[in-house]
C-alpha positions, 0 to 999 in steps of 0.5 A, a space after each residue: 079381344 087378344 092379339 100377339 103381331 110379329 114378324 112371322 105373322 099376327 094371331 087375333 083371338 076374338 071369343 069365337 074364332 082365331 084369325 091367323 094372318 101370315 107375315 111378310 117376313 122372308 121366313 115365312 112359307 110360300 104355302 102359309 103366303 098362298 093360302 093368306 088369312 086364315 079363321 079357325 072357329 073355337 070348336 075346331 081347336 084341341 089346344 095351344 101351347 107355347 115353347 120358350 127358347 132364348 131368342 125365340 119362341 113358338 106358339 102351336 095350335 093343336 086342332 081336333 082330328 078330322 077339323 081340317 082338310 089341310 091337315 089331314 090331306 098333308 098327314 102332319 108332314 108340312 115343315 115348319 115354314 110352310 105350316 099355318 099353325 105356328 107362329 114364331 115369337 121373340 122373346 121379348 114377347 113371351 108375356 103377350 104370348 102366354 096372355 094369348 095362350 091363357 085367352 084361348 085356353 079359357 075359352 076352350 074350358 068356358 065353352 066344354 070344347 072337346 078335344 076328340 075327333 070330328 066326323 065333319 070338316 070345320 074348315 073349308 079348305 083352300 079356295 077354288 079356282 085353283 091351279 098349281 105348277 110344280 114337278 112334272 105338271 100342272 094340276 087345276 081344280 075349279 071344286 068339281 073337276 081335276 085337270 091334270 097337264 104335263 110339261 116337257 120333264 114328264 116322263 115319255 109313256 105318261 105324257 103320251 097319255 095326254 092331259 087328264 080330266 077327273 071327275 071330282 064324283 069319281 075320286 076317293 081320295 088323294 094323297 100329298 106326299 113331300 120329296 124327303 132325301 132322295 125320295 121324289 114326292 107325289 100328288 096322287 089322285 085315287 080314282 074309283 075303280 082305277 087303283 094303281 101301284 105304279 110309281 108317280 112317275 109313271 102314274 096318269 093321276 099323279 104329279 112326282 114332286 122333286 123338292 123344289 120351291 112350289 111343292 108344297 102348293 100342291 098341298 093346297 090342291 090335296 086339301 081343296 080336293 079333300 074338303 069337297 070329298 066324304 069325310 073319312 070319319 063321317 057316319 054312313 047316313 051323313 055321307 052322299 047318297 045315290 042320286 034319287 034317294 031320300 035324304 036322311 032326316 035328322 031332328 033338330 037338337 033342343 035349344 038351351 037356354 043361355 043363362 041357363 048354360 052359363 049357371 050349369 057351366 058355372 057348377 061344373 066349374 066348381 066341381 072341377 075346382 073342389 075335385 082339383 082338377 082347376 087351380 084356384 087362379 084358373 077357377 077365378 079367371 074362369 069365373 069372372 069370364 062366365 059372370 061378365 058374359 051374364 
């Protein structure tokens, strides 16, 4: 097991998954603290990197496209204090960070985890029920319904329409956009057969965000909803079918004997080493890890 403990948080790797626990330092963003501990399966990773500076550096995880509903819902717009896939590392812990990085990279190599996009979420998204108040309203989500309620800052015409309850089955998507500069952000729910181009200030299916402290928490609502909608890259036969339709049956994939799989990986590592893809050191580390499993 590999572990690195910093004020910013603790990352632990057991060979199958990474456990990301936010720290209690004042620099840790509200979204990370609210999200809490995050377990990322190895197969959801596309890579890991260590960026070193004079005083501090950063460990960064790169997830496969489509693996995490939070990343999908936020579209890479999470700012640094709120990004759960970054860890600030003190300069005197670079050696530990390098070891951690190599352990994860070796496991990705041994398990032959591809870096290509996925067609199903590999992380569950935030737990529900969930309720967040920010901007001009409050959004609650219980896993089946979204409830929007307005406050005294809501534009009059929008507030006059009253609270809204949207069934998950009526939603085709969700958008989260943080405030940037003079541009306000929003959390918008895309409702089937009810398209709109109205600004969030007037849209009864959107909460307008002004860049205040709790705005990032609306990203958790977006991720929780996104996790329960059909994956945008899922094949048509894997999307939810109409009520009463027969489910698509798939033949189970044949299981491969663990010992034979390890032998096959040894041969593949040898080929990668001979072709120059792996250095001598990388090949030795990877081979030793396989031999330990055998």
